[in-house]
C-alpha positions as CSV (number, residue, x, y, z in Angstrom):
1,X,16.9,-11.8,1.5
2,X,18.2,-9.1,-0.5
3,X,17.8,-11.2,-3.6
4,X,14.2,-10.3,-3.7
5,X,15.2,-6.7,-5.1
6,X,16.0,-8.1,-8.4
7,X,12.9,-10.4,-8.8
8,X,10.8,-7.7,-10.5
9,X,13.4,-7.5,-13.2
10,X,14.2,-11.2,-13.6
11,X,10.6,-12.6,-13.4
12,X,9.2,-10.8,-16.6
13,X,12.4,-11.3,-18.5
14,X,12.2,-15.0,-17.7
15,X,8.7,-15.3,-18.5
16,X,9.0,-13.3,-21.8
17,X,11.6,-15.7,-23.0
18,X,9.4,-18.8,-22.2
19,X,6.4,-17.2,-24.1
20,X,8.5,-16.9,-27.3
21,X,8.4,-20.8,-27.3
22,X,4.5,-20.7,-26.8
23,X,3.5,-18.6,-29.7
24,X,0.6,-20.9,-30.8
25,X,-0.9,-21.4,-27.3
26,X,-2.7,-18.1,-26.6
27,X,-4.3,-19.1,-23.5
28,X,-1.1,-20.6,-22.1
29,X,0.6,-17.3,-22.9
30,X,-2.2,-15.3,-21.0
31,X,-1.9,-17.5,-18.1
32,X,2.0,-17.1,-17.7
33,X,1.8,-13.4,-18.4
34,X,-0.8,-12.6,-15.8
35,X,0.8,-15.1,-13.2
36,X,4.1,-13.3,-13.7
37,X,2.9,-9.8,-13.0
38,X,0.7,-10.9,-10.2
39,X,3.7,-12.5,-8.6
40,X,5.8,-9.1,-9.2
41,X,3.0,-7.1,-7.8
42,X,3.0,-9.3,-4.6
43,X,6.8,-9.1,-4.4
44,X,6.7,-5.3,-4.9
45,X,4.4,-5.0,-1.9
46,X,6.4,-7.2,0.3
47,X,9.7,-5.3,-0.7
48,X,7.8,-2.0,0.1
49,X,7.3,-3.3,3.5
50,X,10.8,-4.6,3.9
51,X,12.2,-1.2,3.0
52,X,10.1,0.6,5.5
53,X,10.9,-1.6,8.3
54,X,14.8,-2.2,7.7
55,X,15.5,0.8,5.3
56,X,17.1,1.1,2.1
57,X,18.2,-2.4,0.7
58,X,20.9,-3.0,-1.9
59,X,22.1,-6.0,-3.9
60,X,25.7,-6.4,-5.2
61,X,26.1,-8.6,-8.0
62,X,29.2,-10.9,-8.1
63,X,30.1,-9.8,-4.4
64,X,31.6,-6.6,-5.8
65,X,31.1,-3.9,-3.3
66,X,29.9,-0.5,-4.3
67,X,30.8,1.7,-6.4
68,X,32.6,-1.3,-8.4
69,X,30.0,-3.6,-9.3
70,X,26.6,-4.0,-10.6
71,X,24.2,-2.6,-8.1
72,X,20.4,-2.6,-7.5
73,X,18.8,-0.5,-4.8
74,X,15.3,-0.7,-3.2
75,X,14.2,2.5,-1.5
76,X,10.7,3.6,-0.8
77,X,10.6,5.7,-3.9
78,X,11.7,3.2,-6.5
79,X,9.7,0.4,-4.9
80,X,6.5,2.5,-5.1
81,X,7.1,3.1,-8.6
82,X,7.7,-0.6,-9.2
83,X,4.4,-1.5,-7.5
84,X,2.3,0.9,-9.4
85,X,4.0,-0.2,-12.7
86,X,3.5,-3.8,-11.9
87,X,-0.4,-3.3,-10.7
88,X,-1.1,-1.3,-14.0
89,X,0.6,-3.8,-16.2
90,X,-1.5,-6.5,-14.5
91,X,-4.8,-4.9,-15.3
92,X,-3.8,-3.8,-18.8
93,X,-2.8,-7.5,-19.5
94,X,-6.3,-8.4,-18.1
95,X,-7.8,-5.9,-20.6
96,X,-5.8,-7.0,-23.5
97,X,-7.0,-10.7,-23.3
98,X,-10.3,-9.8,-24.8
99,X,-9.3,-7.1,-27.2
100,X,-5.8,-7.5,-28.4
101,X,-6.7,-10.1,-31.1
102,X,-5.1,-13.5,-32.2
103,X,-2.9,-11.8,-34.6
104,X,-1.2,-9.7,-32.0
105,X,-0.9,-12.6,-29.6
106,X,0.7,-14.7,-32.3
107,X,3.3,-11.9,-32.7
108,X,4.9,-12.2,-29.4
109,X,2.8,-9.4,-27.8
110,X,3.1,-10.7,-24.2
111,X,6.7,-11.2,-24.3
112,X,7.3,-7.6,-25.5
113,X,5.0,-6.4,-22.9
114,X,6.9,-8.3,-20.2
115,X,10.2,-7.1,-21.6
116,X,9.0,-3.5,-21.5
117,X,7.9,-3.9,-17.9
118,X,11.3,-5.6,-17.0
119,X,13.0,-2.4,-18.5
120,X,10.8,0.0,-16.7
121,X,11.4,-1.9,-13.4
122,X,15.0,-2.2,-13.9
123,X,15.1,1.7,-14.5
124,X,13.2,2.2,-11.1
125,X,15.7,-0.3,-9.1
126,X,19.2,0.4,-10.4
127,X,21.7,2.2,-8.6
128,X,24.1,2.8,-11.5
129,X,23.4,5.4,-14.0
130,X,25.0,3.4,-16.9
131,X,22.5,0.4,-16.1
132,X,19.7,2.9,-16.2
133,X,20.7,3.6,-19.7
134,X,20.7,-0.2,-20.4
135,X,17.4,-0.6,-18.7
136,X,16.0,2.6,-20.7
137,X,17.1,0.6,-23.8
138,X,15.6,-2.7,-22.9
139,X,12.2,-0.7,-22.3
140,X,12.5,1.3,-25.5
141,X,13.3,-1.5,-27.7
142,X,10.3,-3.3,-26.5
143,X,8.0,-0.5,-26.9
144,X,9.4,0.1,-30.6
145,X,7.9,-3.0,-31.4
146,X,4.7,-2.4,-29.6
147,X,4.0,0.9,-31.2
148,X,4.3,-0.5,-34.6
149,X,2.9,-4.2,-34.0
150,X,0.1,-4.4,-36.4
151,X,1.9,-2.9,-39.4
152,X,-1.0,-0.2,-40.1
153,X,0.3,2.6,-42.0
154,X,-0.3,5.3,-39.3
155,X,1.5,3.0,-37.0
156,X,4.8,2.8,-39.1
157,X,4.7,6.6,-39.7
158,X,4.5,7.4,-35.9
159,X,6.8,4.7,-35.0
160,X,9.7,6.0,-37.2
161,X,9.1,9.5,-35.3
162,X,9.0,7.8,-32.0
163,X,12.3,5.7,-32.8
164,X,14.0,8.6,-34.2
165,X,13.5,10.8,-31.0
166,X,14.5,8.1,-28.7
167,X,17.6,7.1,-30.5
168,X,18.9,10.6,-30.6
169,X,17.9,11.1,-26.9
170,X,19.8,7.8,-25.9
171,X,22.8,8.8,-28.0
172,X,23.1,12.2,-26.2
173,X,22.4,10.3,-22.9
174,X,25.6,8.0,-23.7
175,X,27.6,11.1,-24.4
176,X,26.8,12.7,-21.2
177,X,27.8,9.4,-19.4
178,X,31.0,9.5,-20.9
179,X,31.8,13.1,-19.8
180,X,30.4,12.2,-16.5
181,X,32.5,9.2,-15.9
182,X,35.6,11.3,-17.2
183,X,34.9,14.0,-14.7
184,X,34.2,12.0,-11.6
185,X,35.5,8.4,-12.4
186,X,32.3,6.5,-11.4
187,X,29.0,5.7,-12.7
188,X,27.4,4.6,-9.3
189,X,24.7,7.0,-8.4
190,X,25.4,7.1,-4.6
191,X,29.3,7.5,-5.6
192,X,28.7,10.2,-8.2
193,X,26.5,12.2,-5.5
194,X,29.4,11.9,-3.0
195,X,32.1,12.9,-5.5
196,X,30.1,16.0,-6.8
197,X,29.5,16.9,-3.2
198,X,33.4,16.7,-2.5
199,X,34.8,18.5,-5.4
200,X,31.9,20.8,-5.9
201,X,29.4,21.0,-8.9
202,X,31.8,22.7,-11.2
203,X,30.6,24.2,-14.6
204,X,31.5,20.9,-16.6
205,X,29.2,18.9,-14.1
206,X,26.5,21.5,-14.2
207,X,26.7,21.2,-17.9
208,X,26.4,17.6,-18.0
209,X,23.5,17.8,-15.5
210,X,21.9,20.1,-18.0
211,X,22.6,17.6,-20.8
212,X,21.0,14.9,-18.7
213,X,17.9,17.3,-18.0
214,X,17.4,17.6,-21.6
215,X,17.6,13.8,-22.2
216,X,15.2,13.0,-19.3
217,X,12.7,15.8,-20.4
218,X,12.6,14.2,-24.0
219,X,11.8,11.0,-22.3
220,X,9.4,12.4,-19.9
221,X,7.6,14.5,-22.6
222,X,8.5,17.7,-20.8
223,X,8.5,20.5,-23.2
224,X,9.9,18.7,-26.3
225,X,6.7,16.3,-26.3
226,X,5.7,17.0,-30.1
227,X,6.4,13.3,-30.8
228,X,4.2,12.0,-28.0
229,X,0.5,12.6,-29.0
230,X,0.9,11.0,-32.3
231,X,3.0,8.0,-31.3
232,X,1.0,7.1,-28.2
233,X,-2.4,6.9,-29.8
234,X,-1.6,4.5,-32.8
235,X,-1.1,1.2,-30.7
236,X,-4.0,-0.8,-29.5
237,X,-5.8,0.4,-26.4
238,X,-3.8,-1.8,-24.0
239,X,-0.4,-0.8,-25.2
240,X,-1.6,2.9,-25.3
241,X,-2.6,2.6,-21.4
242,X,0.9,1.0,-20.5
243,X,2.8,3.7,-22.6
244,X,0.7,6.5,-20.9
245,X,1.3,5.1,-17.3
246,X,4.8,3.9,-17.6
247,X,7.1,5.3,-20.2
248,X,7.1,9.1,-19.5
249,X,7.0,8.3,-15.7
250,X,10.5,6.7,-16.1
251,X,11.7,9.8,-17.5
252,X,10.0,11.8,-14.6
253,X,11.6,9.2,-12.0
254,X,14.9,9.8,-13.5
255,X,14.6,13.6,-13.3
256,X,13.7,13.4,-9.7
257,X,16.5,10.9,-8.9
258,X,19.1,12.9,-10.6
259,X,18.5,16.4,-9.3
260,X,17.7,15.2,-5.8
261,X,20.7,12.8,-5.4
262,X,23.5,13.5,-7.8
263,X,23.1,17.2,-8.9
264,X,21.1,19.3,-6.1
265,X,23.9,21.7,-5.7
266,X,23.0,24.5,-8.2
267,X,19.2,24.7,-8.0
268,X,19.5,28.3,-9.2
269,X,20.2,26.9,-12.4
270,X,19.0,23.3,-12.8
271,X,15.8,23.7,-10.8
272,X,14.9,27.0,-12.2
273,X,15.1,25.6,-15.6
274,X,13.0,22.7,-14.5
275,X,10.4,25.1,-13.3
276,X,10.4,26.9,-16.5
277,X,10.0,23.8,-18.2
278,X,7.2,22.4,-16.1
279,X,5.2,25.6,-16.5
280,X,5.7,25.8,-20.4
281,X,4.7,22.0,-20.4
282,X,1.6,22.7,-18.7
283,X,0.6,25.7,-21.0
284,X,1.3,23.8,-24.1
285,X,-0.4,20.6,-23.1
286,X,-3.6,22.5,-21.9
287,X,-3.5,24.4,-25.4
288,X,-3.4,20.9,-27.0
289,X,-6.1,19.3,-25.0
290,X,-8.2,22.4,-25.4
291,X,-8.0,22.3,-29.4
292,X,-8.4,18.7,-30.0
293,X,-11.7,16.8,-30.8
294,X,-10.1,13.4,-30.8
295,X,-10.5,11.7,-27.6
296,X,-7.2,9.7,-27.8
297,X,-5.3,13.1,-28.5
298,X,-7.4,14.7,-25.6
299,X,-6.0,11.9,-23.3
300,X,-2.5,12.1,-24.8
301,X,-2.2,15.8,-24.0
302,X,-3.4,15.1,-20.5
303,X,-0.3,13.0,-20.0
304,X,1.6,16.0,-21.0
305,X,-0.2,18.2,-18.4
306,X,0.3,15.8,-15.6
307,X,4.1,15.5,-16.5
308,X,4.4,19.2,-16.0
309,X,2.3,19.3,-12.7
310,X,4.5,16.6,-11.1
311,X,7.6,18.3,-12.0
312,X,6.7,21.5,-10.2
313,X,7.2,19.7,-6.9
314,X,10.8,18.9,-8.0
315,X,11.2,22.5,-9.2
316,X,10.1,24.2,-5.9
317,X,12.3,21.8,-3.9
318,X,10.4,21.7,-0.6
319,X,9.8,18.4,1.3
320,X,6.1,19.0,1.1
321,X,6.1,19.6,-2.7
322,X,8.3,16.5,-3.3
323,X,5.8,14.4,-1.3
324,X,3.3,15.6,-3.5
325,X,5.1,14.8,-6.6
326,X,5.7,11.3,-5.4
327,X,2.0,10.7,-4.4
328,X,0.8,12.2,-7.6
329,X,3.1,10.2,-9.9
330,X,1.7,7.0,-8.1
331,X,-1.7,8.2,-8.6
332,X,-1.1,9.4,-12.2
333,X,0.2,5.9,-13.2
334,X,-3.1,4.3,-12.2
335,X,-5.4,6.8,-13.4
336,X,-3.7,7.4,-16.8
337,X,-4.0,3.9,-17.5
338,X,-7.7,3.9,-16.5
339,X,-8.4,6.7,-18.9
340,X,-6.5,5.3,-21.8
341,X,-8.4,1.9,-21.5
342,X,-11.6,3.7,-21.2
343,X,-11.1,6.0,-24.2
344,X,-9.9,3.0,-26.1
345,X,-13.2,1.1,-25.1
346,X,-15.1,4.0,-26.5
347,X,-13.5,3.8,-29.8
348,X,-13.9,0.1,-29.9
349,X,-17.8,0.4,-29.1
350,X,-18.3,3.2,-31.7
351,X,-15.7,2.8,-34.2
352,X,-15.1,6.7,-33.9
353,X,-12.2,8.7,-32.4
354,X,-13.8,12.1,-32.7
355,X,-16.3,13.1,-30.0
356,X,-18.5,14.8,-32.8
357,X,-19.5,11.4,-33.8
358,X,-20.3,9.9,-30.5
359,X,-23.2,10.4,-28.2
360,X,-25.5,8.7,-25.8
361,X,-23.0,5.8,-24.7
362,X,-24.3,6.1,-21.1
363,X,-27.6,5.0,-22.3
364,X,-26.2,1.9,-23.7
365,X,-23.4,1.2,-21.1
366,X,-24.3,2.9,-17.9
367,X,-21.5,1.4,-15.7
368,X,-18.9,2.1,-18.3
369,X,-20.1,5.7,-18.5
370,X,-19.8,6.1,-14.7
371,X,-16.5,4.6,-14.6
372,X,-15.4,7.5,-17.1
373,X,-17.0,10.0,-14.6
374,X,-14.8,8.5,-11.8
375,X,-11.8,8.5,-13.6
376,X,-12.4,12.1,-14.6
377,X,-12.9,13.2,-11.1
378,X,-9.7,11.6,-10.0
379,X,-7.7,13.2,-12.6
380,X,-9.2,16.7,-11.7
381,X,-8.3,16.1,-8.1
382,X,-11.6,16.0,-6.4
383,X,-11.8,14.2,-2.9
384,X,-11.7,11.8,-1.8
385,X,-10.3,10.3,-5.0
386,X,-6.6,9.5,-5.7
387,X,-5.7,13.0,-7.3
388,X,-6.6,15.2,-4.4
389,X,-3.9,14.6,-1.8
390,X,-1.1,15.0,-4.4
391,X,-2.3,18.1,-5.9
392,X,-3.0,19.7,-2.5
393,X,0.8,18.9,-1.2
394,X,2.2,20.2,-4.4
395,X,0.2,23.5,-4.1
396,X,1.3,23.8,-0.2
397,X,4.9,23.1,-1.4
398,X,4.7,26.0,-3.9
399,X,3.2,28.5,-1.5
400,X,6.0,27.4,1.0
401,X,8.5,28.2,-1.7
402,X,6.8,31.3,-2.9
403,X,6.4,29.9,-6.4
404,X,3.1,31.6,-7.1
405,X,3.5,31.4,-10.9
406,X,3.7,27.7,-11.0
407,X,1.1,27.4,-8.3
408,X,-1.1,29.3,-10.7
409,X,-0.4,27.3,-13.8
410,X,-0.7,24.0,-11.7
411,X,-4.1,24.6,-10.5
412,X,-5.3,26.4,-13.7
413,X,-4.3,23.1,-15.6
414,X,-6.7,21.2,-13.4
415,X,-9.6,23.3,-14.8
416,X,-8.4,22.6,-18.3
417,X,-8.2,19.0,-17.4
418,X,-11.8,19.1,-16.2
419,X,-13.1,21.0,-19.2
420,X,-11.2,18.7,-21.7
421,X,-12.4,15.5,-20.0
422,X,-15.8,16.8,-19.4
423,X,-16.1,17.8,-23.1
424,X,-15.8,14.1,-23.9
425,X,-18.3,13.0,-21.2
426,X,-20.9,15.6,-22.3
427,X,-20.5,14.9,-25.8
428,X,-19.9,11.3,-26.2
429,X,-22.0,10.0,-23.2
430,X,-25.1,12.2,-23.1
431,X,-27.4,12.9,-25.9
432,X,-29.1,10.7,-28.6
433,X,-27.6,7.3,-28.7
434,X,-25.7,6.5,-32.0
435,X,-25.8,2.9,-31.2
436,X,-29.0,0.8,-32.1
437,X,-29.8,-2.5,-30.3
438,X,-28.8,-4.4,-33.4
439,X,-25.3,-2.5,-33.6
440,X,-24.6,-2.9,-29.7
441,X,-21.6,-4.6,-28.9
442,X,-21.1,-6.5,-25.5
443,X,-18.6,-5.1,-23.3
444,X,-15.8,-7.7,-23.0
445,X,-15.8,-9.2,-19.4
446,X,-12.0,-9.1,-19.0
447,X,-12.0,-5.6,-20.0
448,X,-14.7,-4.5,-17.6
449,X,-13.1,-6.5,-14.9
450,X,-9.9,-4.4,-15.5
451,X,-11.8,-1.1,-15.7
452,X,-13.5,-1.7,-12.5
453,X,-10.3,-3.0,-10.7
454,X,-8.4,0.1,-11.7
455,X,-11.5,2.4,-10.7
456,X,-11.3,0.5,-7.2
457,X,-7.6,1.3,-7.0
458,X,-8.0,5.0,-7.7
459,X,-10.8,5.1,-5.2
460,X,-8.5,3.2,-2.7
461,X,-5.5,5.5,-3.2
462,X,-7.7,8.4,-2.5
463,X,-9.5,6.9,0.7
464,X,-6.5,5.2,1.8
465,X,-4.2,8.2,1.5
466,X,-2.9,8.2,5.0
467,X,-1.5,4.9,4.8
468,X,0.1,5.6,1.4
469,X,1.5,8.7,2.8
470,X,3.5,6.8,5.2
471,X,5.4,5.3,2.2
472,X,5.4,8.5,0.5
473,X,7.1,10.3,3.5
474,X,9.8,7.7,3.9
475,X,10.7,8.2,0.3
476,X,10.7,12.0,0.4
477,X,12.9,11.7,3.6
478,X,15.6,9.8,1.4
479,X,15.0,12.3,-1.5
480,X,15.6,15.6,0.7
481,X,18.5,13.9,2.5
482,X,20.8,12.3,-0.2
483,X,23.4,11.3,2.7
484,X,20.7,8.8,3.9
485,X,21.0,7.0,0.3
486,X,24.7,7.5,0.0
487,X,25.5,6.1,3.5
488,X,23.3,3.0,2.7
489,X,25.0,2.3,-0.5
490,X,28.6,3.1,0.3
491,X,28.7,2.1,4.0
492,X,31.2,-0.7,5.0
493,X,28.1,-2.8,6.4
494,X,27.8,-6.2,4.6
495,X,25.7,-6.6,1.9
496,X,24.3,-9.8,0.1
497,X,25.7,-10.6,-3.2
498,X,24.7,-12.9,-6.1
């Protein structure tokens, strides 16, 4: 039964390989890609229910028991992330069907999207930190292609920056793994946690943890995010949405997993630095969002703000704050995808990227305008939409820990998010329309179906918060008590092998 754990990784990889041989059959590519992600979404939900009923599940490849073999682990935190990633990819693919164009479809677009998702899901499910590196690289190599696919000059310029930053980060990650293995003689995450707990987190291990903090911060867009606003806005809208929803969130997931499981022993150093990074990221992201007039750049800086806000929960170290971070992370993956698809559609309809040259869109496209308004309310945290519960829990956790500076920065950022997104709404959707009846483009049906579906999701997450919180609390129980994870992985009980 535990074989189900690896399906969110295997199905996208297998489908991606099949699609390579179907280059000329766009309709078949769409069908297979959509069916694959629909299957992964259903499997993820089934797996989430299994974990809730039976506890943490593990899969040992080749019959090798931990800590020796390749290991995949499903706990509530990892499976929640896989579920969110699968749902987002499903609707981004639906959006892409009517917007991506024949040229991209004939250049293996769907194969690379599926490979990227396989890397993302593998990063969430792996129980081995070296396999985390491998899955990172699968994800990143696919993203390198997607950010440059199309060959426009601006894409090539930004892709070089994006590739360089991630290659440097990956190289440092590999060096850190070498030192970590040389110190604790294992790369299994649960075994690392046990060894570190036994021998104590000495200065060398603390240094390794700080190097990992910098590596994952780079990948999450924490503080060192100078590469992000340019790189994330040059691909097509569907790819932008996938990047915004998935790539930085893998870095956030790695930070939470690392500093709750493997290196939780010196919070006065590691978590204090995380708190400083989170606060500084929020401030810099807010400045970027306030200063820009480009709708894509404003959305990109909102990614940065949300990364800083989520990591407040990790920095303050209370269970309430961690619950808020997990809930808000799930919400933000869906809401950011919707935001980028909306602003991408704005650019498609007007041919402009600056709000100074857009106005009156709500007169031509009323449903589209109100979908944007709904997404804005969710990202600000207005009840009963999806962003509210996570923000309240993070705020409550910060108060419990006495972290009033982070509390102020976190909730002040909500006002900046409101102002920056409201600036787009008032300038671009109201006023005299710039689109005549002759120039009015029809909204693609598949794209509108995607936007409406994601809007329903953010409303559903908010109004079904009580049901989602049951899974979130289960995830936080494991994060706050690493022994639960360690015992589940390293216990002598039999586990199924492949």
